[in-house]
C-alpha positions as CSV (number, residue, x, y, z in Angstrom):
1,X,-0.1,0.0,-0.1
2,X,1.0,3.4,-0.8
3,X,2.0,5.6,1.8
4,X,0.5,9.6,0.9
5,X,2.8,11.8,3.3
6,X,0.8,14.9,2.5
7,X,-2.5,16.3,1.2
8,X,-2.5,20.0,0.1
9,X,-6.5,21.5,-0.3
10,X,-7.0,24.1,-2.9
11,X,-10.0,25.9,-2.7
12,X,-10.6,27.3,-5.7
13,X,-13.3,29.9,-6.5
14,X,-14.7,31.1,-9.6
15,X,-17.0,33.4,-11.4
16,X,-19.7,30.1,-12.2
17,X,-18.6,27.6,-9.8
18,X,-16.0,26.6,-6.6
19,X,-14.4,23.1,-5.8
20,X,-12.2,22.1,-3.3
21,X,-9.5,19.7,-4.9
22,X,-7.2,17.7,-3.0
23,X,-3.1,17.4,-4.4
24,X,-0.5,15.1,-3.3
25,X,2.7,13.6,-4.9
26,X,3.4,10.0,-5.8
27,X,6.4,8.4,-7.5
28,X,7.2,12.5,-8.3
29,X,3.9,12.8,-9.8
30,X,1.3,14.9,-8.6
31,X,-2.3,13.5,-8.6
32,X,-5.5,15.6,-8.0
33,X,-9.0,14.7,-6.4
34,X,-12.1,16.9,-6.0
35,X,-14.0,16.0,-2.8
36,X,-16.1,19.5,-3.5
37,X,-17.7,21.0,-6.5
38,X,-20.8,23.9,-6.2
39,X,-22.3,26.8,-8.1
40,X,-21.4,30.2,-7.7
41,X,-24.6,32.1,-8.8
42,X,-25.5,36.0,-9.1
43,X,-28.7,37.5,-7.7
44,X,-30.3,40.7,-7.7
45,X,-30.8,42.4,-4.4
46,X,-32.3,46.1,-4.6
47,X,-31.8,46.5,-8.1
48,X,-27.7,45.4,-7.5
49,X,-26.0,42.4,-9.3
50,X,-24.3,40.6,-5.9
51,X,-22.8,37.6,-4.9
52,X,-23.9,35.8,-1.8
53,X,-21.0,35.7,0.8
54,X,-22.5,33.8,3.1
55,X,-23.2,30.9,1.1
56,X,-19.8,30.4,-0.5
57,X,-18.5,30.4,3.1
58,X,-20.6,27.6,4.0
59,X,-19.5,25.7,0.7
60,X,-15.9,26.5,1.6
61,X,-16.6,24.7,5.1
62,X,-18.9,21.9,3.6
63,X,-15.7,21.2,1.0
64,X,-13.1,20.9,3.7
65,X,-14.9,18.7,6.4
66,X,-15.6,16.0,3.4
67,X,-11.8,15.9,4.2
68,X,-12.3,14.0,7.0
69,X,-15.1,12.2,6.1
70,X,-12.6,11.2,3.4
71,X,-10.0,10.7,6.1
72,X,-7.8,12.9,3.8
73,X,-6.7,15.8,6.5
74,X,-4.6,18.6,4.5
75,X,-1.5,19.4,6.1
76,X,-2.6,23.1,4.6
77,X,-5.4,24.9,2.7
78,X,-5.3,27.7,0.5
79,X,-8.2,29.4,-1.4
80,X,-7.4,31.6,-4.3
81,X,-11.1,33.5,-6.1
82,X,-11.4,35.9,-8.9
83,X,-9.9,39.6,-8.8
84,X,-11.3,43.3,-8.3
85,X,-14.4,42.7,-5.6
86,X,-13.8,43.3,-2.3
87,X,-15.7,43.6,1.5
88,X,-15.6,46.5,3.8
89,X,-15.7,46.1,7.4
90,X,-16.7,48.2,10.3
91,X,-15.0,48.1,13.7
92,X,-16.4,45.2,14.9
93,X,-15.5,43.2,11.6
94,X,-19.2,43.5,10.1
95,X,-20.3,43.4,6.5
96,X,-20.8,47.1,5.4
97,X,-23.3,46.9,2.4
98,X,-24.3,44.3,0.4
99,X,-21.5,42.3,-1.5
100,X,-21.4,43.5,-4.6
101,X,-20.2,42.0,-8.0
102,X,-18.0,43.4,-10.6
103,X,-21.0,42.7,-13.4
104,X,-22.9,45.3,-11.6
105,X,-23.5,48.5,-13.4
106,X,-22.7,50.9,-10.8
107,X,-19.7,52.3,-12.1
108,X,-20.2,52.9,-15.9
109,X,-19.0,56.1,-16.7
110,X,-16.4,56.6,-13.9
111,X,-13.1,55.5,-16.1
112,X,-13.8,59.2,-17.8
113,X,-15.1,60.7,-14.4
114,X,-11.7,60.2,-12.7
115,X,-9.8,60.8,-15.9
116,X,-10.8,64.2,-15.2
117,X,-8.3,64.0,-12.2
118,X,-6.1,62.3,-13.2
119,X,-4.4,61.8,-16.6
120,X,-5.0,57.6,-17.7
121,X,-1.3,58.4,-18.7
122,X,-0.4,58.8,-15.0
123,X,-3.0,56.5,-13.7
124,X,-1.5,53.5,-15.7
125,X,2.2,54.7,-15.2
126,X,1.4,54.6,-11.6
127,X,-0.6,50.8,-11.1
128,X,0.4,49.4,-14.6
129,X,-3.4,47.8,-14.7
130,X,-5.5,47.9,-17.6
131,X,-8.4,50.2,-17.8
132,X,-12.0,48.2,-17.2
133,X,-14.8,49.7,-15.4
134,X,-15.2,47.1,-13.0
135,X,-11.9,47.9,-11.6
136,X,-12.1,48.0,-7.7
137,X,-10.7,51.6,-8.3
138,X,-13.8,52.3,-9.6
139,X,-16.0,50.4,-7.5
140,X,-14.7,52.3,-4.7
141,X,-15.5,55.6,-6.5
142,X,-19.1,54.2,-6.8
143,X,-19.9,53.0,-3.2
144,X,-21.9,55.2,-0.8
145,X,-19.7,57.8,1.2
146,X,-21.8,56.7,4.4
147,X,-20.1,53.4,3.6
148,X,-16.9,54.4,3.5
149,X,-17.0,56.6,6.8
150,X,-17.2,53.3,8.8
151,X,-15.2,51.4,6.8
152,X,-11.9,50.3,9.3
153,X,-11.0,47.3,7.6
154,X,-10.6,46.6,3.1
155,X,-10.4,43.0,2.3
156,X,-10.6,41.1,-1.4
157,X,-12.7,38.0,-1.6
158,X,-10.0,35.5,-0.7
159,X,-8.2,38.1,2.2
160,X,-12.0,37.9,3.7
161,X,-12.4,34.3,3.7
162,X,-8.8,33.4,4.8
163,X,-9.6,36.1,8.1
164,X,-13.1,34.1,8.6
165,X,-10.5,30.9,8.6
166,X,-7.5,32.1,10.7
167,X,-8.6,35.5,12.2
168,X,-6.3,37.5,10.7
169,X,-6.5,40.2,8.1
170,X,-3.8,40.5,5.3
171,X,-3.9,41.6,2.1
172,X,-2.5,39.3,-0.6
173,X,-0.1,40.7,-3.4
174,X,-1.4,39.4,-6.8
175,X,-5.4,40.1,-5.6
176,X,-4.7,43.2,-4.6
177,X,-2.8,44.5,-7.6
178,X,-6.0,43.8,-9.8
179,X,-7.3,46.5,-8.1
180,X,-5.7,49.3,-10.1
181,X,-4.7,51.4,-6.6
182,X,-1.7,49.3,-5.8
183,X,1.2,51.6,-6.9
184,X,3.7,49.3,-8.9
185,X,7.0,51.0,-7.6
186,X,6.0,51.5,-3.7
187,X,4.4,48.3,-3.4
188,X,1.5,49.9,-1.5
189,X,-2.1,51.8,-2.6
190,X,-1.1,54.8,-4.3
191,X,-1.8,57.7,-2.1
192,X,-3.5,60.2,-4.6
193,X,-5.8,57.3,-5.5
194,X,-6.5,57.1,-2.3
195,X,-6.8,60.5,-1.5
196,X,-9.2,61.2,-4.4
197,X,-11.5,58.7,-3.5
198,X,-12.0,59.9,0.5
199,X,-10.5,56.7,1.6
200,X,-7.5,56.3,4.3
201,X,-4.3,54.0,3.9
202,X,-5.2,52.8,7.4
203,X,-8.1,50.4,6.1
204,X,-5.3,48.5,3.6
205,X,-3.4,45.7,6.1
206,X,-0.1,44.7,5.9
207,X,0.5,43.2,2.3
208,X,0.7,38.8,1.8
209,X,3.2,37.4,-0.7
210,X,2.1,33.8,-2.0
211,X,3.7,31.0,0.2
212,X,3.0,33.0,3.6
213,X,1.8,30.8,6.4
214,X,-1.2,32.1,7.9
215,X,-1.2,29.7,10.9
216,X,-4.1,27.5,11.9
217,X,-7.5,27.7,11.4
218,X,-9.5,29.3,14.5
219,X,-10.8,27.0,17.0
220,X,-14.4,27.2,16.1
221,X,-13.8,26.7,12.5
222,X,-11.3,23.2,13.2
223,X,-13.7,22.1,15.6
224,X,-17.1,22.7,13.0
225,X,-14.5,20.8,10.4
226,X,-13.4,18.4,12.4
227,X,-9.2,18.8,12.2
228,X,-7.0,21.8,12.3
229,X,-4.6,22.5,9.2
230,X,-2.4,25.5,8.2
231,X,-3.8,28.4,6.2
232,X,-1.0,29.3,3.3
233,X,-1.1,32.6,1.2
234,X,-1.6,31.0,-2.7
235,X,-1.6,33.5,-5.2
236,X,-5.1,34.4,-4.3
237,X,-5.9,35.8,-7.6
238,X,-6.6,32.8,-9.8
239,X,-5.2,33.6,-12.8
240,X,-1.7,34.1,-10.9
241,X,-2.5,30.3,-9.8
242,X,-3.2,29.3,-13.4
243,X,0.1,31.0,-14.9
244,X,2.1,29.7,-12.4
245,X,1.2,26.0,-13.6
246,X,2.2,26.4,-16.9
247,X,4.7,24.1,-18.9
248,X,6.2,26.5,-21.2
249,X,10.1,25.6,-21.3
250,X,10.8,29.5,-20.9
251,X,7.7,31.3,-20.0
252,X,8.9,34.2,-20.7
253,X,9.3,34.0,-24.5
254,X,6.2,32.1,-24.8
255,X,2.3,33.3,-24.6
256,X,-0.2,31.7,-22.6
257,X,-4.0,31.4,-22.2
258,X,-5.6,31.1,-19.0
259,X,-9.1,30.1,-20.7
260,X,-12.0,29.7,-18.6
261,X,-14.7,32.1,-18.2
262,X,-12.4,34.7,-18.7
263,X,-9.7,34.4,-21.3
264,X,-6.2,36.1,-20.2
265,X,-4.0,36.1,-22.4
266,X,-0.5,36.9,-22.0
267,X,3.3,36.2,-21.2
268,X,5.2,36.3,-17.6
269,X,8.0,39.5,-17.5
270,X,10.4,40.2,-14.5
271,X,9.4,44.2,-15.0
272,X,6.0,46.2,-15.7
273,X,5.6,47.4,-19.1
274,X,3.8,50.7,-18.9
275,X,4.8,51.8,-22.5
276,X,2.5,54.4,-24.2
277,X,1.8,51.2,-26.7
278,X,0.7,48.9,-23.9
279,X,-1.5,51.5,-22.2
280,X,-3.2,52.2,-26.5
281,X,-4.1,47.9,-26.3
282,X,-4.5,48.3,-22.7
283,X,-2.4,45.7,-21.5
284,X,-2.3,44.6,-17.3
285,X,0.8,44.2,-15.8
286,X,-0.7,42.1,-12.7
287,X,1.7,40.3,-9.8
288,X,2.4,37.2,-9.8
289,X,4.1,34.5,-8.1
290,X,8.1,35.0,-6.9
291,X,6.8,39.1,-7.7
292,X,6.9,38.3,-11.2
293,X,4.2,40.2,-13.4
294,X,1.5,38.6,-15.7
295,X,1.5,40.9,-18.4
296,X,-1.5,40.3,-20.3
297,X,-4.7,41.2,-21.8
298,X,-8.2,40.1,-21.0
299,X,-10.6,38.9,-23.2
300,X,-14.8,38.0,-22.7
301,X,-13.8,34.0,-23.1
302,X,-16.3,31.4,-22.5
303,X,-18.4,33.5,-21.0
304,X,-20.2,34.4,-24.1
305,X,-20.8,30.5,-24.7
306,X,-21.8,30.2,-20.9
307,X,-24.4,32.6,-21.0
308,X,-26.3,31.0,-25.0
309,X,-26.2,27.6,-23.4
310,X,-28.1,29.7,-20.5
311,X,-30.4,31.2,-23.1
312,X,-31.0,28.1,-24.7
313,X,-32.1,26.6,-21.4
314,X,-29.2,24.5,-20.8
315,X,-31.0,22.4,-23.9
316,X,-27.6,21.4,-25.4
317,X,-24.2,20.6,-22.9
318,X,-21.3,22.2,-23.9
319,X,-19.6,19.0,-25.8
320,X,-23.3,18.9,-28.1
321,X,-22.5,23.0,-28.6
322,X,-18.8,22.1,-30.1
323,X,-20.2,19.3,-32.5
324,X,-23.2,21.9,-33.6
325,X,-20.1,23.8,-34.5
326,X,-18.3,21.8,-36.3
327,X,-21.2,20.7,-38.7
328,X,-21.6,24.7,-39.4
329,X,-17.6,25.3,-39.8
330,X,-18.3,27.1,-43.3
331,X,-20.2,29.9,-41.4
332,X,-17.6,32.7,-40.9
333,X,-19.3,35.6,-39.3
334,X,-17.0,36.9,-35.9
335,X,-17.9,39.7,-33.9
336,X,-15.8,41.8,-31.1
337,X,-16.6,39.6,-28.4
338,X,-14.3,42.4,-26.1
339,X,-17.6,44.7,-26.9
340,X,-19.0,46.0,-23.7
341,X,-22.2,44.7,-24.9
342,X,-21.4,41.4,-24.4
343,X,-20.1,41.9,-20.8
344,X,-23.8,41.4,-19.2
345,X,-26.6,41.0,-21.3
346,X,-30.0,39.9,-20.9
347,X,-29.9,37.7,-23.3
348,X,-26.6,36.9,-25.2
349,X,-27.8,34.9,-28.3
350,X,-30.2,38.4,-28.9
351,X,-27.2,40.3,-28.4
352,X,-25.3,38.7,-30.8
353,X,-27.6,39.1,-33.4
354,X,-28.4,42.7,-32.9
355,X,-24.9,43.2,-33.1
356,X,-24.5,41.6,-36.5
357,X,-27.3,43.4,-38.1
358,X,-26.0,46.8,-36.8
359,X,-22.7,45.4,-38.3
360,X,-24.1,44.7,-41.8
361,X,-22.9,41.1,-40.9
362,X,-25.1,37.7,-41.6
363,X,-26.6,36.6,-38.3
364,X,-26.3,32.6,-37.2
365,X,-29.6,31.3,-38.0
366,X,-29.2,28.0,-35.6
367,X,-27.7,26.9,-33.0
368,X,-24.4,25.5,-34.5
369,X,-23.8,28.8,-36.2
370,X,-24.0,30.5,-33.4
371,X,-22.0,28.3,-31.3
372,X,-19.1,28.2,-34.3
373,X,-19.5,31.8,-35.0
374,X,-18.6,32.7,-30.6
375,X,-15.5,30.2,-31.0
376,X,-14.2,31.8,-34.1
377,X,-14.7,35.3,-32.6
378,X,-13.1,33.7,-29.2
379,X,-10.0,32.7,-31.8
380,X,-9.6,36.2,-33.7
381,X,-9.7,37.9,-30.5
382,X,-6.4,36.0,-29.3
383,X,-4.8,36.3,-33.1
384,X,-4.8,40.3,-32.4
385,X,-4.2,40.3,-28.6
386,X,-0.9,38.0,-29.2
387,X,0.1,40.8,-32.3
388,X,-0.3,44.0,-30.2
389,X,1.9,41.7,-27.5
390,X,4.3,41.0,-30.0
391,X,4.1,44.9,-31.6
392,X,4.6,45.9,-27.5
393,X,7.5,43.4,-26.5
394,X,9.4,43.5,-29.4
395,X,9.2,39.4,-29.8
396,X,8.2,37.0,-32.4
397,X,6.4,34.0,-30.3
398,X,6.5,30.4,-31.6
399,X,5.0,28.9,-28.6
400,X,2.1,28.9,-26.7
401,X,0.4,26.8,-24.1
402,X,-3.7,26.8,-23.5
403,X,-4.7,25.7,-20.1
404,X,-7.2,25.8,-17.5
405,X,-10.7,24.4,-18.5
406,X,-11.3,25.5,-21.8
407,X,-8.6,24.0,-23.1
408,X,-10.6,20.8,-23.3
409,X,-12.4,22.5,-26.3
410,X,-10.3,20.9,-28.9
411,X,-12.4,22.9,-31.4
412,X,-11.3,26.0,-30.1
413,X,-7.7,24.8,-30.3
414,X,-7.9,24.0,-33.6
415,X,-9.5,27.7,-34.9
416,X,-6.8,29.0,-32.3
417,X,-4.0,27.0,-34.3
418,X,-5.8,27.7,-37.5
419,X,-5.4,31.8,-37.0
420,X,-2.1,31.6,-35.3
421,X,-0.1,29.2,-37.0
422,X,2.1,28.7,-33.4
423,X,3.3,25.6,-31.6
424,X,0.4,25.0,-29.1
425,X,0.7,22.8,-26.0
426,X,-2.5,22.0,-23.5
427,X,-3.1,21.8,-20.5
428,X,-2.9,21.3,-17.5
429,X,-7.1,21.3,-17.3
430,X,-6.8,22.0,-13.4
431,X,-4.2,24.5,-14.1
432,X,-5.3,27.3,-11.1
433,X,-6.0,24.7,-8.4
434,X,-2.9,22.9,-9.4
435,X,-0.9,26.2,-8.7
436,X,-2.7,26.8,-5.7
437,X,-1.7,23.3,-4.5
438,X,2.0,23.5,-5.9
439,X,2.9,27.2,-3.4
440,X,1.2,25.0,-0.9
441,X,3.8,22.6,-1.5
442,X,6.3,24.8,-2.0
443,X,5.6,26.6,1.6
444,X,6.0,23.3,3.0
445,X,9.0,22.2,1.9
446,X,7.9,19.3,-0.2
447,X,8.8,21.0,-3.4
448,X,12.0,23.8,-3.8
449,X,10.7,26.6,-5.9
450,X,8.6,27.0,-9.0
451,X,11.1,25.2,-11.5
452,X,10.5,21.9,-9.3
453,X,7.1,22.3,-9.3
454,X,7.3,22.9,-13.6
455,X,9.2,19.5,-13.8
456,X,6.4,17.6,-11.4
457,X,3.6,19.1,-13.7
458,X,5.2,17.7,-16.6
459,X,6.7,14.5,-15.7
460,X,2.6,13.9,-14.4
461,X,1.7,14.7,-17.9
462,X,4.1,12.5,-19.8
463,X,3.3,9.5,-17.9
464,X,-0.4,10.1,-19.1
465,X,-1.7,11.4,-15.5
466,X,-4.6,13.6,-16.2
467,X,-4.2,16.7,-14.6
């Protein structure tokens, strides 16, 4: 019987679902086991699009408790989530106001409003972060002053859940970079931006970097789930975790696409790029593991096809949508997936049709044409982003690593290959959870560093183990 030395639990919260993955090493290969999965859905409250904090934390605890039932007690646990969203706490550590999602319209027009006080060039030089209406900077601007006046603590989503688990407040670095508040030269929130927002710098906590051990669970949490373990800071922004699991020989000379609800396309660099061209093309410099930067562009991603499936009342599985798309490959209409109209739409299918009619394009006439239209449009947007990336960096890329759940879409991979004519590496599928787990293993000295972690990933994939 094989003895498993250590289990590590990744809690990965995405914009549409969450899951708990146990990871462990046997024979120099990493193995993953899903122990819990749950939906994460938006809901309307008083006209605002919100997340359900209590529900999410309850699911976190349910998944942790399942490890006890399986008799697979993790040595440590780490949480990663999407970026930009946050909670504000009062002096009694109660949440102030509703937990509003970045998909809410409250920030509409605020980029232009703030740009009247600070030029886009100056904000970009300060933060290195691309301009998106849902950035935390604009969410804070849209927050009622009465809420800001009560605020004692600012925590990003994973910071808040780590606080509930341990009682310790830390602002994790990779997620904090997504806010467009962090000054990249000082590694602290920019005082001029905070002053404009009328937000005190004291609400932000100590910045913690990936690998940091926050210590054990609070007693009441340990009693509830049936065991105790350490809580480690993963790169708490899910894309930072995913990029850590890339299998490129040199991630500074190859392209990475983290394919999921969002498509994040870019490269790893040692120093941020904040030149005029990177601002023009709206690329971002987000923090990564070992203080590297993820120089990338956000593309709407599989969110669009997810919404299409929803509009079709889930009559078709995603596999069936792919098969129908293949049968309609001759349909060539494409649209701009990054148009803001597709960010949140009452009916995605109607929005695609309207776009086509407004731009003198042939709209899709059946489900298969609709699906191929979405996939072909995504592939084209990747091509355009890579052209911009090559122009900014002065590099010509020959290799691309598609990772994350979306890398299982063979049709989309083929369309990307047709558009780009690059060598394509596929996987790992569970890149985000894997990056989370590898960080814990490095923190606990099971692995030496990110380079040893990459060797483990490649050895696992080459041996035929699916991760």
